PDB file of N, CA, C and O in Angstrom, chain B, residues numbered from 101:
ATOM      1  N   MET B 101      71.351 -84.490 136.436  1.00  0.00           N
ATOM      2  CA  MET B 101      71.338 -85.542 135.270  1.00  0.00           C
ATOM      3  C   MET B 101      70.070 -85.439 134.403  1.00  0.00           C
ATOM      4  O   MET B 101      68.970 -85.210 134.908  1.00  0.00           O
ATOM      5  N   THR B 102      70.262 -85.618 133.059  1.00  0.00           N
ATOM      6  CA  THR B 102      69.353 -85.308 132.199  1.00  0.00           C
ATOM      7  C   THR B 102      68.341 -86.823 132.090  1.00  0.00           C
ATOM      8  O   THR B 102      68.745 -87.929 132.449  1.00  0.00           O
ATOM      9  N   LYS B 103      67.233 -86.593 131.623  1.00  0.00           N
ATOM     10  CA  LYS B 103      66.199 -87.579 131.473  1.00  0.00           C
ATOM     11  C   LYS B 103      66.856 -88.667 130.628  1.00  0.00           C
ATOM     12  O   LYS B 103      66.562 -89.854 130.775  1.00  0.00           O
ATOM     13  N   THR B 104      67.805 -88.210 129.687  1.00  0.00           N
ATOM     14  CA  THR B 104      68.376 -89.446 128.777  1.00  0.00           C
ATOM     15  C   THR B 104      69.334 -90.278 129.610  1.00  0.00           C
ATOM     16  O   THR B 104      69.462 -91.497 129.491  1.00  0.00           O
ATOM     17  N   LEU B 105      70.011 -89.488 130.486  1.00  0.00           N
ATOM     18  CA  LEU B 105      71.075 -90.355 131.299  1.00  0.00           C
ATOM     19  C   LEU B 105      70.160 -91.246 132.447  1.00  0.00           C
ATOM     20  O   LEU B 105      70.567 -92.302 132.931  1.00  0.00           O
ATOM     21  N   LEU B 106      68.999 -90.686 132.747  1.00  0.00           N
ATOM     22  CA  LEU B 106      68.234 -91.316 133.959  1.00  0.00           C
ATOM     23  C   LEU B 106      67.725 -92.573 133.473  1.00  0.00           C
ATOM     24  O   LEU B 106      67.743 -93.567 134.199  1.00  0.00           O
ATOM     25  N   ILE B 107      67.258 -92.604 132.261  1.00  0.00           N
ATOM     26  CA  ILE B 107      66.671 -93.738 131.341  1.00  0.00           C
ATOM     27  C   ILE B 107      67.830 -94.833 131.228  1.00  0.00           C
ATOM     28  O   ILE B 107      67.788 -96.042 131.455  1.00  0.00           O
ATOM     29  N   PHE B 108      68.809 -94.068 130.830  1.00  0.00           N
ATOM     30  CA  PHE B 108      69.936 -95.212 130.354  1.00  0.00           C
ATOM     31  C   PHE B 108      70.428 -95.991 131.942  1.00  0.00           C
ATOM     32  O   PHE B 108      70.574 -97.196 132.144  1.00  0.00           O
ATOM     33  N   LYS B 109      70.564 -95.148 132.670  1.00  0.00           N
ATOM     34  CA  LYS B 109      71.002 -95.802 134.046  1.00  0.00           C
ATOM     35  C   LYS B 109      69.898 -96.895 134.594  1.00  0.00           C
ATOM     36  O   LYS B 109      70.237 -98.021 134.955  1.00  0.00           O
ATOM     37  N   GLU B 110      68.818 -96.524 134.608  1.00  0.00           N
ATOM     38  CA  GLU B 110      67.792 -97.559 134.791  1.00  0.00           C
ATOM     39  C   GLU B 110      67.668 -98.679 134.136  1.00  0.00           C
ATOM     40  O   GLU B 110      67.309 -99.714 134.699  1.00  0.00           O
ATOM     41  N   GLY B 111      67.999 -98.596 132.642  1.00  0.00           N
ATOM     42  CA  GLY B 111      68.306 -99.688 131.820  1.00  0.00           C
ATOM     43  C   GLY B 111      69.445-100.678 132.027  1.00  0.00           C
ATOM     44  O   GLY B 111      69.391-101.800 131.524  1.00  0.00           O
ATOM     45  N   ILE B 112      70.146-100.400 132.530  1.00  0.00           N
ATOM     46  CA  ILE B 112      71.345-101.078 132.907  1.00  0.00           C
ATOM     47  C   ILE B 112      71.631-101.273 134.173  1.00  0.00           C
ATOM     48  O   ILE B 112      72.693-101.832 134.449  1.00  0.00           O
ATOM     49  N   SER B 113      70.694-100.831 135.257  1.00  0.00           N
ATOM     50  CA  SER B 113      70.901-100.909 136.769  1.00  0.00           C
ATOM     51  C   SER B 113      70.855-102.435 137.143  1.00  0.00           C
ATOM     52  O   SER B 113      71.614-102.902 137.993  1.00  0.00           O
ATOM     53  N   LYS B 114      69.913-103.201 136.454  1.00  0.00           N
ATOM     54  CA  LYS B 114      69.731-104.441 136.833  1.00  0.00           C
ATOM     55  C   LYS B 114      70.616-105.775 136.215  1.00  0.00           C
ATOM     56  O   LYS B 114      70.408-106.956 136.492  1.00  0.00           O
ATOM     57  N   SER B 115      71.593-105.269 135.362  1.00  0.00           N
ATOM     58  CA  SER B 115      72.531-106.376 134.658  1.00  0.00           C
ATOM     59  C   SER B 115      73.690-105.729 134.954  1.00  0.00           C
ATOM     60  O   SER B 115      73.893-104.563 134.617  1.00  0.00           O
ATOM     61  N   ARG B 116      74.721-106.619 135.761  1.00  0.00           N
ATOM     62  CA  ARG B 116      76.051-106.659 136.034  1.00  0.00           C
ATOM     63  C   ARG B 116      76.532-106.987 134.639  1.00  0.00           C
ATOM     64  O   ARG B 116      77.342-106.209 134.135  1.00  0.00           O
ATOM     65  N   ARG B 117      76.154-107.986 133.992  1.00  0.00           N
ATOM     66  CA  ARG B 117      76.698-108.216 132.544  1.00  0.00           C
ATOM     67  C   ARG B 117      76.573-107.235 131.467  1.00  0.00           C
ATOM     68  O   ARG B 117      77.567-107.028 130.770  1.00  0.00           O
ATOM     69  N   VAL B 118      75.582-106.659 131.257  1.00  0.00           N
ATOM     70  CA  VAL B 118      75.619-105.174 130.547  1.00  0.00           C
ATOM     71  C   VAL B 118      76.412-104.313 130.788  1.00  0.00           C
ATOM     72  O   VAL B 118      77.003-103.755 129.863  1.00  0.00           O
ATOM     73  N   ARG B 119      76.642-103.967 132.149  1.00  0.00           N
ATOM     74  CA  ARG B 119      77.545-102.810 132.583  1.00  0.00           C
ATOM     75  C   ARG B 119      79.054-103.442 132.428  1.00  0.00           C
ATOM     76  O   ARG B 119      79.930-102.644 132.098  1.00  0.00           O
ATOM     77  N   GLU B 120      79.347-104.520 132.595  1.00  0.00           N
ATOM     78  CA  GLU B 120      80.797-105.025 132.292  1.00  0.00           C
ATOM     79  C   GLU B 120      80.918-105.126 130.806  1.00  0.00           C
ATOM     80  O   GLU B 120      82.082-105.062 130.411  1.00  0.00           O
ATOM     81  N   ARG B 121      80.071-105.257 129.953  1.00  0.00           N
ATOM     82  CA  ARG B 121      80.151-105.174 128.591  1.00  0.00           C
ATOM     83  C   ARG B 121      80.483-104.027 128.076  1.00  0.00           C
ATOM     84  O   ARG B 121      81.423-103.938 127.286  1.00  0.00           O
ATOM     85  N   LEU B 122      79.638-102.823 128.515  1.00  0.00           N
ATOM     86  CA  LEU B 122      79.602-101.726 128.151  1.00  0.00           C
ATOM     87  C   LEU B 122      81.267-101.020 128.446  1.00  0.00           C
ATOM     88  O   LEU B 122      81.915-100.434 127.580  1.00  0.00           O
ATOM     89  N   ILE B 123      81.623-101.205 129.567  1.00  0.00           N
ATOM     90  CA  ILE B 123      82.849-100.827 130.265  1.00  0.00           C
ATOM     91  C   ILE B 123      83.976-101.480 129.119  1.00  0.00           C
ATOM     92  O   ILE B 123      84.844-100.849 128.515  1.00  0.00           O
ATOM     93  N   GLN B 124      83.677-102.901 129.031  1.00  0.00           N
ATOM     94  CA  GLN B 124      85.042-103.896 128.316  1.00  0.00           C
ATOM     95  C   GLN B 124      84.717-103.001 127.047  1.00  0.00           C
ATOM     96  O   GLN B 124      85.786-102.443 126.802  1.00  0.00           O
ATOM     97  N   ASN B 125      84.018-102.692 126.359  1.00  0.00           N
ATOM     98  CA  ASN B 125      83.941-102.008 124.981  1.00  0.00           C
ATOM     99  C   ASN B 125      84.674-100.825 124.901  1.00  0.00           C
ATOM    100  O   ASN B 125      85.439-100.669 123.949  1.00  0.00           O
ATOM    101  N   VAL B 126      84.556 -99.992 125.737  1.00  0.00           N
ATOM    102  CA  VAL B 126      85.634 -98.861 125.772  1.00  0.00           C
ATOM    103  C   VAL B 126      87.161 -99.357 125.589  1.00  0.00           C
ATOM    104  O   VAL B 126      87.922 -98.766 124.822  1.00  0.00           O
ATOM    105  N   ASP B 127      87.501-100.325 126.238  1.00  0.00           N
ATOM    106  CA  ASP B 127      89.037-100.861 125.975  1.00  0.00           C
ATOM    107  C   ASP B 127      89.202-101.550 124.507  1.00  0.00           C
ATOM    108  O   ASP B 127      90.008-101.290 123.614  1.00  0.00           O
ATOM    109  N   THR B 128      88.183-102.495 124.566  1.00  0.00           N
ATOM    110  CA  THR B 128      88.144-103.392 123.238  1.00  0.00           C
ATOM    111  C   THR B 128      87.940-102.776 122.083  1.00  0.00           C
ATOM    112  O   THR B 128      88.439-103.223 121.050  1.00  0.00           O
ATOM    113  N   GLN B 129      87.219-101.725 122.095  1.00  0.00           N
ATOM    114  CA  GLN B 129      86.604-101.179 120.653  1.00  0.00           C
ATOM    115  C   GLN B 129      85.979-101.969 119.787  1.00  0.00           C
ATOM    116  O   GLN B 129      85.894-101.728 118.583  1.00  0.00           O
ATOM    117  N   THR B 130      85.528-102.918 120.336  1.00  0.00           N
ATOM    118  CA  THR B 130      84.692-103.925 119.610  1.00  0.00           C
ATOM    119  C   THR B 130      83.327-103.258 118.775  1.00  0.00           C
ATOM    120  O   THR B 130      83.254-103.244 117.546  1.00  0.00           O
ATOM    121  N   ASP B 131      82.581-102.872 119.424  1.00  0.00           N
ATOM    122  CA  ASP B 131      81.136-102.244 118.924  1.00  0.00           C
ATOM    123  C   ASP B 131      81.303-100.627 118.713  1.00  0.00           C
ATOM    124  O   ASP B 131      81.541 -99.875 119.658  1.00  0.00           O
ATOM    125  N   LYS B 132      81.172-100.248 117.562  1.00  0.00           N
ATOM    126  CA  LYS B 132      80.771 -98.907 117.285  1.00  0.00           C
ATOM    127  C   LYS B 132      79.503 -98.238 117.839  1.00  0.00           C
ATOM    128  O   LYS B 132      79.387 -97.129 118.359  1.00  0.00           O
ATOM    129  N   GLU B 133      78.504 -99.262 117.581  1.00  0.00           N
ATOM    130  CA  GLU B 133      77.044 -99.075 118.285  1.00  0.00           C
ATOM    131  C   GLU B 133      76.599-100.222 119.005  1.00  0.00           C
ATOM    132  O   GLU B 133      76.776-101.416 118.761  1.00  0.00           O
ATOM    133  N   ILE B 134      75.920 -99.591 120.038  1.00  0.00           N
ATOM    134  CA  ILE B 134      75.065-100.635 120.906  1.00  0.00           C
ATOM    135  C   ILE B 134      73.948-100.190 120.981  1.00  0.00           C
ATOM    136  O   ILE B 134      73.873 -98.970 121.129  1.00  0.00           O
ATOM    137  N   THR B 135      72.669-100.981 120.911  1.00  0.00           N
ATOM    138  CA  THR B 135      71.376-100.691 121.222  1.00  0.00           C
ATOM    139  C   THR B 135      70.978-101.424 122.393  1.00  0.00           C
ATOM    140  O   THR B 135      71.154-102.640 122.478  1.00  0.00           O
ATOM    141  N   LEU B 136      70.406-100.677 123.371  1.00  0.00           N
ATOM    142  CA  LEU B 136      69.709-101.272 124.580  1.00  0.00           C
ATOM    143  C   LEU B 136      68.285-101.212 124.553  1.00  0.00           C
ATOM    144  O   LEU B 136      67.773-101.108 123.438  1.00  0.00           O
ATOM    145  N   ASN B 137      67.588-101.254 125.489  1.00  0.00           N
ATOM    146  CA  ASN B 137      66.161-101.099 125.538  1.00  0.00           C
ATOM    147  C   ASN B 137      65.737-100.007 124.946  1.00  0.00           C
ATOM    148  O   ASN B 137      65.177-100.069 123.852  1.00  0.00           O
ATOM    149  N   LEU B 138      65.963 -98.748 125.644  1.00  0.00           N
ATOM    150  CA  LEU B 138      65.588 -97.289 125.456  1.00  0.00           C
ATOM    151  C   LEU B 138      66.801 -96.637 125.171  1.00  0.00           C
ATOM    152  O   LEU B 138      66.714 -95.427 125.380  1.00  0.00           O
ATOM    153  N   SER B 139      67.902 -97.007 124.767  1.00  0.00           N
ATOM    154  CA  SER B 139      68.969 -96.203 124.549  1.00  0.00           C
ATOM    155  C   SER B 139      69.727 -96.748 123.408  1.00  0.00           C
ATOM    156  O   SER B 139      69.673 -97.944 123.124  1.00  0.00           O
ATOM    157  N   ASP B 140      70.504 -95.809 122.681  1.00  0.00           N
ATOM    158  CA  ASP B 140      71.313 -96.276 121.617  1.00  0.00           C
ATOM    159  C   ASP B 140      72.728 -95.536 121.928  1.00  0.00           C
ATOM    160  O   ASP B 140      72.860 -94.315 122.013  1.00  0.00           O
ATOM    161  N   LEU B 141      73.658 -96.404 122.066  1.00  0.00           N
ATOM    162  CA  LEU B 141      75.132 -95.732 122.181  1.00  0.00           C
ATOM    163  C   LEU B 141      76.021 -95.635 121.019  1.00  0.00           C
ATOM    164  O   LEU B 141      76.203 -96.624 120.309  1.00  0.00           O
ATOM    165  N   ASP B 142      76.598 -94.489 120.773  1.00  0.00           N
ATOM    166  CA  ASP B 142      77.389 -94.694 119.447  1.00  0.00           C
ATOM    167  C   ASP B 142      78.653 -94.312 120.155  1.00  0.00           C
ATOM    168  O   ASP B 142      78.646 -93.359 120.934  1.00  0.00           O
ATOM    169  N   PHE B 143      79.852 -95.082 119.899  1.00  0.00           N
ATOM    170  CA  PHE B 143      81.098 -94.958 120.385  1.00  0.00           C
ATOM    171  C   PHE B 143      81.940 -94.349 119.233  1.00  0.00           C
ATOM    172  O   PHE B 143      81.950 -94.762 118.073  1.00  0.00           O
ATOM    173  N   ASP B 144      82.777 -93.108 119.824  1.00  0.00           N
ATOM    174  CA  ASP B 144      83.647 -92.441 118.800  1.00  0.00           C
ATOM    175  C   ASP B 144      85.109 -92.833 119.426  1.00  0.00           C
ATOM    176  O   ASP B 144      85.618 -92.117 120.288  1.00  0.00           O
ATOM    177  N   PHE B 145      85.648 -93.828 119.015  1.00  0.00           N
ATOM    178  CA  PHE B 145      86.965 -94.098 119.588  1.00  0.00           C
ATOM    179  C   PHE B 145      88.218 -93.352 119.300  1.00  0.00           C
ATOM    180  O   PHE B 145      89.152 -93.400 120.101  1.00  0.00           O
ATOM    181  N   SER B 146      88.290 -92.646 118.166  1.00  0.00           N
ATOM    182  CA  SER B 146      89.151 -91.707 117.984  1.00  0.00           C
ATOM    183  C   SER B 146      89.155 -90.458 118.866  1.00  0.00           C
ATOM    184  O   SER B 146      90.187 -89.863 119.180  1.00  0.00           O
ATOM    185  N   ARG B 147      87.863 -90.089 119.259  1.00  0.00           N
ATOM    186  CA  ARG B 147      87.567 -88.862 120.244  1.00  0.00           C
ATOM    187  C   ARG B 147      87.513 -89.355 121.776  1.00  0.00           C
ATOM    188  O   ARG B 147      87.568 -88.587 122.737  1.00  0.00           O
ATOM    189  N   LYS B 148      87.404 -90.655 121.847  1.00  0.00           N
ATOM    190  CA  LYS B 148      87.161 -91.228 123.212  1.00  0.00           C
ATOM    191  C   LYS B 148      85.756 -90.686 123.875  1.00  0.00           C
ATOM    192  O   LYS B 148      85.655 -90.299 125.039  1.00  0.00           O
ATOM    193  N   GLU B 149      84.785 -90.728 122.994  1.00  0.00           N
ATOM    194  CA  GLU B 149      83.388 -90.293 123.432  1.00  0.00           C
ATOM    195  C   GLU B 149      82.345 -91.194 123.245  1.00  0.00           C
ATOM    196  O   GLU B 149      82.479 -92.006 122.329  1.00  0.00           O
ATOM    197  N   VAL B 150      81.248 -91.227 123.976  1.00  0.00           N
ATOM    198  CA  VAL B 150      80.175 -92.032 123.745  1.00  0.00           C
ATOM    199  C   VAL B 150      78.900 -90.972 123.742  1.00  0.00           C
ATOM    200  O   VAL B 150      78.694 -90.142 124.627  1.00  0.00           O
ATOM    201  N   LYS B 151      78.072 -91.178 122.537  1.00  0.00           N
ATOM    202  CA  LYS B 151      77.000 -90.266 122.566  1.00  0.00           C
ATOM    203  C   LYS B 151      75.762 -91.285 122.951  1.00  0.00           C
ATOM    204  O   LYS B 151      75.495 -92.345 122.384  1.00  0.00           O
ATOM    205  N   ILE B 152      75.173 -90.765 123.911  1.00  0.00           N
ATOM    206  CA  ILE B 152      73.964 -91.777 124.331  1.00  0.00           C
ATOM    207  C   ILE B 152      72.628 -90.957 123.899  1.00  0.00           C
ATOM    208  O   ILE B 152      72.485 -89.761 124.149  1.00  0.00           O
ATOM    209  N   SER B 153      71.677 -91.745 123.224  1.00  0.00           N
ATOM    210  CA  SER B 153      70.564 -91.326 122.632  1.00  0.00           C
ATOM    211  C   SER B 153      69.212 -91.716 123.022  1.00  0.00           C
ATOM    212  O   SER B 153      69.119 -92.941 122.946  1.00  0.00           O
ATOM    213  N   HIS B 154      68.353 -91.281 123.329  1.00  0.00           N
ATOM    214  CA  HIS B 154      67.170 -91.993 123.720  1.00  0.00           C
ATOM    215  C   HIS B 154      66.477 -92.604 122.407  1.00  0.00           C
ATOM    216  O   HIS B 154      66.671 -92.003 121.350  1.00  0.00           O
ATOM    217  N   TYR B 155      65.671 -93.774 122.405  1.00  0.00           N
ATOM    218  CA  TYR B 155      65.068 -94.132 121.218  1.00  0.00           C
ATOM    219  C   TYR B 155      63.835 -93.136 120.719  1.00  0.00           C
ATOM    220  O   TYR B 155      63.220 -93.331 119.671  1.00  0.00           O
ATOM    221  N   ILE B 156      63.632 -92.292 121.422  1.00  0.00           N
ATOM    222  CA  ILE B 156      62.359 -91.279 120.901  1.00  0.00           C
ATOM    223  C   ILE B 156      63.322 -89.934 120.853  1.00  0.00           C
ATOM    224  O   ILE B 156      63.801 -89.404 121.855  1.00  0.00           O
ATOM    225  N   LYS B 157      63.484 -89.551 119.682  1.00  0.00           N
ATOM    226  CA  LYS B 157      64.211 -88.175 119.586  1.00  0.00           C
ATOM    227  C   LYS B 157      63.070 -86.839 119.965  1.00  0.00           C
ATOM    228  O   LYS B 157      62.079 -86.525 119.306  1.00  0.00           O
ATOM    229  N   SER B 158      63.520 -86.275 121.091  1.00  0.00           N
ATOM    230  CA  SER B 158      62.651 -85.333 121.714  1.00  0.00           C
ATOM    231  C   SER B 158      63.647 -84.307 122.594  1.00  0.00           C
ATOM    232  O   SER B 158      64.701 -84.683 123.108  1.00  0.00           O
ATOM    233  N   GLU B 159      63.141 -83.003 122.669  1.00  0.00           N
ATOM    234  CA  GLU B 159      63.716 -81.885 123.481  1.00  0.00           C
ATOM    235  C   GLU B 159      63.930 -82.506 124.700  1.00  0.00           C
ATOM    236  O   GLU B 159      65.054 -82.443 125.200  1.00  0.00           O
ATOM    237  N   ASP B 160      62.892 -83.188 125.347  1.00  0.00           N
ATOM    238  CA  ASP B 160      63.007 -83.776 126.564  1.00  0.00           C
ATOM    239  C   ASP B 160      63.900 -84.598 127.101  1.00  0.00           C
ATOM    240  O   ASP B 160      64.231 -84.653 128.285  1.00  0.00           O
ATOM    241  N   TYR B 161      64.450 -85.511 125.828  1.00  0.00           N
ATOM    242  CA  TYR B 161      65.593 -86.661 125.979  1.00  0.00           C
ATOM    243  C   TYR B 161      66.586 -86.128 124.946  1.00  0.00           C
ATOM    244  O   TYR B 161      66.781 -86.646 123.846  1.00  0.00           O
ATOM    245  N   PRO B 162      67.226 -84.973 125.447  1.00  0.00           N
ATOM    246  CA  PRO B 162      68.615 -84.605 124.563  1.00  0.00           C
ATOM    247  C   PRO B 162      69.591 -85.734 124.424  1.00  0.00           C
ATOM    248  O   PRO B 162      69.736 -86.538 125.345  1.00  0.00           O
ATOM    249  N   ASP B 163      70.197 -85.812 123.417  1.00  0.00           N
ATOM    250  CA  ASP B 163      71.516 -86.503 123.229  1.00  0.00           C
ATOM    251  C   ASP B 163      72.325 -86.173 124.185  1.00  0.00           C
ATOM    252  O   ASP B 163      72.362 -85.009 124.584  1.00  0.00           O
ATOM    253  N   VAL B 164      73.157 -87.201 124.744  1.00  0.00           N
ATOM    254  CA  VAL B 164      74.267 -86.728 125.815  1.00  0.00           C
ATOM    255  C   VAL B 164      75.673 -87.400 125.257  1.00  0.00           C
ATOM    256  O   VAL B 164      75.765 -88.623 125.157  1.00  0.00           O
ATOM    257  N   VAL B 165      76.649 -86.608 124.938  1.00  0.00           N
ATOM    258  CA  VAL B 165      78.037 -87.177 124.702  1.00  0.00           C
ATOM    259  C   VAL B 165      78.805 -86.972 125.999  1.00  0.00           C
ATOM    260  O   VAL B 165      78.815 -85.955 126.693  1.00  0.00           O
ATOM    261  N   LEU B 166      79.457 -88.133 126.206  1.00  0.00           N
ATOM    262  CA  LEU B 166      80.353 -88.181 127.451  1.00  0.00           C
ATOM    263  C   LEU B 166      81.730 -88.705 127.034  1.00  0.00           C
ATOM    264  O   LEU B 166      81.782 -89.463 126.066  1.00  0.00           O
ATOM    265  N   LYS B 167      82.783 -88.386 127.646  1.00  0.00           N
ATOM    266  CA  LYS B 167      84.195 -88.528 127.479  1.00  0.00           C
ATOM    267  C   LYS B 167      84.164 -90.256 128.203  1.00  0.00           C
ATOM    268  O   LYS B 167      83.591 -90.464 129.272  1.00  0.00           O
ATOM    269  N   PHE B 168      84.695 -91.097 127.612  1.00  0.00           N
ATOM    270  CA  PHE B 168      84.848 -92.413 127.942  1.00  0.00           C
ATOM    271  C   PHE B 168      85.279 -92.566 129.555  1.00  0.00           C
ATOM    272  O   PHE B 168      84.886 -93.586 130.121  1.00  0.00           O
ATOM    273  N   ASN B 169      85.978 -91.709 130.232  1.00  0.00           N
ATOM    274  CA  ASN B 169      86.123 -91.852 131.692  1.00  0.00           C
ATOM    275  C   ASN B 169      84.909 -91.449 132.494  1.00  0.00           C
ATOM    276  O   ASN B 169      84.658 -91.892 133.614  1.00  0.00           O
ATOM    277  N   ASP B 170      84.149 -90.542 131.809  1.00  0.00           N
ATOM    278  CA  ASP B 170      82.886 -90.167 132.331  1.00  0.00           C
ATOM    279  C   ASP B 170      81.841 -91.261 132.286  1.00  0.00           C
ATOM    280  O   ASP B 170      81.026 -91.528 133.168  1.00  0.00           O
ATOM    281  N   PHE B 171      82.000 -91.842 131.127  1.00  0.00           N
ATOM    282  CA  PHE B 171      80.998 -92.813 130.646  1.00  0.00           C
ATOM    283  C   PHE B 171      81.043 -94.000 131.687  1.00  0.00           C
ATOM    284  O   PHE B 171      80.001 -94.450 132.164  1.00  0.00           O
ATOM    285  N   VAL B 172      82.394 -94.533 132.049  1.00  0.00           N
ATOM    286  CA  VAL B 172      82.706 -95.545 132.817  1.00  0.00           C
ATOM    287  C   VAL B 172      82.373 -95.372 134.113  1.00  0.00           C
ATOM    288  O   VAL B 172      81.911 -96.332 134.729  1.00  0.00           O
ATOM    289  N   SER B 173      82.540 -94.183 134.718  1.00  0.00           N
ATOM    290  CA  SER B 173      81.960 -93.825 136.120  1.00  0.00           C
ATOM    291  C   SER B 173      80.551 -93.787 136.234  1.00  0.00           C
ATOM    292  O   SER B 173      80.114 -94.098 137.342  1.00  0.00           O
ATOM    293  N   LEU B 174      79.732 -93.479 135.355  1.00  0.00           N
ATOM    294  CA  LEU B 174      78.264 -93.444 134.922  1.00  0.00           C
ATOM    295  C   LEU B 174      77.885 -94.914 135.335  1.00  0.00           C
ATOM    296  O   LEU B 174      77.170 -95.258 136.276  1.00  0.00           O
ATOM    297  N   VAL B 175      78.552 -95.722 134.382  1.00  0.00           N
ATOM    298  CA  VAL B 175      77.883 -97.034 134.249  1.00  0.00           C
ATOM    299  C   VAL B 175      78.363 -97.870 135.794  1.00  0.00           C
ATOM    300  O   VAL B 175      77.697 -98.716 136.391  1.00  0.00           O
ATOM    301  N   GLN B 176      79.446 -97.430 136.100  1.00  0.00           N
ATOM    302  CA  GLN B 176      80.031 -98.274 137.388  1.00  0.00           C
ATOM    303  C   GLN B 176      79.043 -97.597 138.689  1.00  0.00           C
ATOM    304  O   GLN B 176      78.967 -98.248 139.731  1.00  0.00           O
ATOM    305  N   SER B 177      78.333 -96.330 138.576  1.00  0.00           N
ATOM    306  CA  SER B 177      77.755 -95.862 139.756  1.00  0.00           C
ATOM    307  C   SER B 177      76.470 -96.360 139.938  1.00  0.00           C
ATOM    308  O   SER B 177      75.820 -96.043 140.934  1.00  0.00           O
TER     309      SER B 177
END
């Protein structure tokens, strides 16, 4: 797992409400962009993908693009 995903997982680990909102957004397509503490999420509903970016652009924290199914699995894990 990349550092970007580790930071994202850590940021949502203590909030069931945030995790539920992220998963719900995949279905409702309400928010194209969501900013969390250290992560930015860009939802591409036509491609069914989410790009997760660390707030600091760095080679150590590359952007990660996940299909919706993989994103939901990550959020639920």
